[in-house]
C-alpha positions in Angstrom: 89.7 92.2 180.7 92.1 93.8 178.3 91.3 93.5 174.6 93.5 91.0 172.8 94.4 90.3 169.3 95.6 86.9 168.0 97.9 86.8 165.0 99.6 83.9 163.3 103.3 83.5 164.1 104.1 83.3 160.4 103.3 87.0 159.8 106.6 88.8 159.8 107.2 92.1 161.6 104.2 91.8 164.1 105.1 92.1 167.7 103.6 93.6 170.9 103.9 97.2 169.6 102.3 96.7 166.2 99.0 98.3 165.5 96.6 96.5 163.2 93.8 98.3 161.5 91.1 96.9 159.3 89.6 99.1 156.6 86.4 98.6 154.6 88.2 99.0 151.3 90.9 96.8 149.7 93.4 99.6 149.8 93.6 102.1 152.7 92.2 105.6 152.0 94.9 108.2 151.0 96.3 110.0 154.0 95.2 107.4 156.6 98.8 106.6 157.6 99.5 110.3 158.2 96.3 110.6 160.3 97.3 107.6 162.4 100.8 109.0 162.9 99.4 112.3 164.2 97.1 110.5 166.7 99.9 108.3 168.0 102.3 111.3 168.3 99.7 113.2 170.2 99.3 110.2 172.6 103.1 109.7 173.1 105.9 111.6 171.5 108.5 108.9 172.4 106.9 106.0 170.5 109.0 105.1 167.5 106.9 104.7 164.4 107.9 102.5 161.5 106.3 102.2 158.1 102.8 100.9 157.5 102.2 97.7 155.7 99.0 96.6 154.1 97.6 93.1 154.5 98.5 92.3 150.9 102.1 93.3 151.6 102.2 91.2 154.7 100.9 88.2 152.8 103.4 88.7 150.0 106.2 88.9 152.5 105.1 85.6 154.1 105.2 83.8 150.8 108.2 85.5 149.3 110.5 82.5 149.9 108.2 80.2 147.9 107.8 82.7 145.1 111.6 83.1 144.8 112.0 79.3 144.9 109.4 79.0 142.1 111.3 81.5 140.0 114.7 79.7 140.5 113.1 76.3 139.7 111.5 77.9 136.6 114.9 79.2 135.5 116.5 75.8 136.0 113.7 74.0 134.2 114.1 76.3 131.2 117.8 75.7 131.2 117.2 71.9 131.4 114.7 72.1 128.5 117.2 74.1 126.4 119.9 71.6 127.2 117.7 68.6 126.3 116.7 70.3 123.1 120.3 71.0 122.1 121.2 67.4 123.0 118.4 66.0 120.9 119.2 68.2 118.0 122.9 67.1 118.1 122.0 63.4 118.4 119.5 63.6 115.6 121.8 65.5 113.3 124.7 63.2 114.0 122.7 60.0 113.4 121.2 61.3 110.2 124.6 62.5 109.0 126.2 59.1 109.7 123.6 57.5 107.5 124.3 59.5 104.3 125.9 56.4 102.6 122.7 54.4 103.3 120.6 57.2 102.0 122.7 57.4 98.8 122.2 53.6 98.3 118.5 53.9 98.7 118.4 56.8 96.3 120.5 54.9 93.8 118.0 51.9 93.8 115.1 54.2 93.2 113.8 55.5 96.5 112.0 58.9 96.2 113.7 61.7 98.1 110.4 62.6 99.8 110.0 59.0 101.0 113.5 59.1 102.5 112.8 62.4 104.2 109.5 61.1 105.6 111.2 57.9 106.9 113.8 59.9 108.8 111.3 62.2 110.3 109.1 59.3 111.5 112.2 57.6 113.0 113.0 60.8 114.9 109.5 61.3 116.0 109.4 57.7 117.5 112.6 58.4 119.3 111.5 61.7 120.7 108.1 60.2 121.6 109.8 57.5 123.7 112.0 60.2 125.3 108.9 62.4 126.0 107.0 59.4 127.5 109.8 58.6 129.9 110.1 62.2 130.8 106.4 62.5 131.5 106.4 59.4 133.7 109.4 60.6 135.7 107.9 64.1 135.9 104.6 62.8 137.3 106.4 60.7 139.9 108.6 63.5 141.1 106.1 66.4 140.7 104.4 65.7 144.1 107.7 66.3 145.8 108.2 69.6 144.0 104.6 70.8 144.4 104.9 70.6 148.2 107.6 73.2 148.1 106.2 75.7 145.6 103.4 78.2 145.8 100.2 77.7 143.8 101.5 74.7 141.9 99.4 71.6 141.5 100.9 68.1 141.6 100.9 67.8 137.8 100.6 70.7 135.4 99.3 69.2 132.2 99.9 72.5 130.2 103.6 72.6 131.1 103.9 68.9 130.3 102.2 69.3 126.9 104.3 72.3 126.1 107.5 70.4 126.9 106.4 67.4 124.8 105.6 69.7 121.8 108.9 71.6 122.1 110.9 68.3 122.2 109.0 66.9 119.2 109.5 70.2 117.3 113.2 70.2 118.0 113.6 66.6 116.9 111.7 67.2 113.7 113.9 70.3 112.9 117.0 68.4 113.9 116.3 65.6 111.5 114.9 67.7 108.7 118.0 69.7 108.0 120.5 66.8 107.6 117.8 64.5 106.0 117.0 67.2 103.4 120.7 67.5 102.6 121.0 63.7 102.4 118.0 63.4 100.1 119.6 66.0 97.8 122.9 64.3 97.5 124.0 62.7 94.3 123.8 58.9 94.7 126.8 58.4 92.4 129.0 60.7 94.6 128.1 58.7 97.7 128.7 55.3 96.0 132.2 56.5 94.8 133.2 57.4 98.3 
């Protein structure tokens, strides 16, 4: 019987005129492709010879679509994270700025500026913690759908989730800190006159 070779259909570029060689080393020895071309040319001058591919390049070609999808989703996730951070920053800054009159009253009746600053930070941390919790729950529910489409991604990546929560918390603290610091430095009498 004729020798046969079975290859998976998913390997691109393999057909009935492909020649597969297995070497003992990870990378083929230098000059191997040239030696094979000489042997094939000696056997038949009319055989068209295309470039050689290593097993690693064949593997990479078979998973290229998933790698590209992973890159695009990473880009969109980064943009979504930046949009969420900007939105939280804007919302926190707006709510703190709207409460300047309240802060002036509290300062006028004897509240310490550091106490005021701490209260605002804890309020924002509670808000961002609730947002992060909802985001983690939704992410865990939807991650199984995404993991099936991506290469080398588990159903829930706790490192990415932890990084996202820390970034959101940091943005909320910074967003509240700037206007709260300004509000705690205002003159209570100026606020009460307005």
